[in-house]
N, C-alpha and C positions, 0 to 999 in steps of 0.2 A: 636665813630668816628675812622675810620681806619687811621693808620699812613702811610704815603707815604714811600715806601721802597727805600733805596739807591741802591739796587741791580738792575742792568740794564740787566741782563740776560747773556747768553754765550757771549764769546768774539766776535763771528761772527753772533750775533743775527740780525744784520742789513741787512742780505741777502748776505754778501760777502763770506759765507762759501763755496759755490760751486766754486767760482773762486779760492779761497785759496786751496781747495782740489784738483782742476784740476792742479794748478801749483805745488803742493807738489807731486802728483802722477806722473807728467811727469818729475820730476827731475832725473838726471842720477843715483843717489844713489838709489832711489825707484825703478826705472826700473830694475836696477841690481839685487836688492833684490828680486823683484817679479819674474824675469825670473829664478833666481837660485831656488826659492822655486817651481815654476811650473815645472822645469826640474826634480827636486827630486820627486815631486808628480807623474810625469809620469813614472819615473824609478820604484818607489814603486807600481805602478799600481792603485793609488787611485785618479788620476786626472780625474774628470768628471764622475765617476761611481756612484756618489750619496750615498757614504757610510758615508758622514758627517765628514770625517777626513781631517785634514790639516797637513802639515809638519811645525813644529814649531822650532824656534832657541832656543837652550839652552844657559845658561851663558858661557859655554866653547866653544861655537862656532859650536858645533855639532847639528844635527837635529834629531827630533823624531816625530812620528805620534801622533797627539793629536786631540781630538774631537774639531771641528771647533768653536763651540760656546765658548769653554774655551779658546782657542787660541786668538780669536778675542776680547773677553771680557777683556783681560788683558790690552789692549790699551798701550803697550810700558812699562808697569811696569816691574820691574826686576823679571824674572821667578824664 
C-alpha cells in the first residue's frame, strides 16, 4: 500500500504560475534588465541571428556572451 505524500508540488502548481510570471516580467526592474541585455545583444550582433548565445551578467556586473542554455539554466544562482 502506497503512502500518501506530504509534497504538494511546485509553489505555483495550482495554475497561478502564468499570472505570477506575467506580473514578475512586467516589473520595472525586470523590464530594465531585459532592455539592457537586448541592447547589449544587438550591439554585439548576436540578437536574433540564431547563434544560440545570450549576454549574461557576471558577479562583478560586467556582461559576457554565453550559450543560452547555460545562461537560462542557472535560474538566478550565483554565477
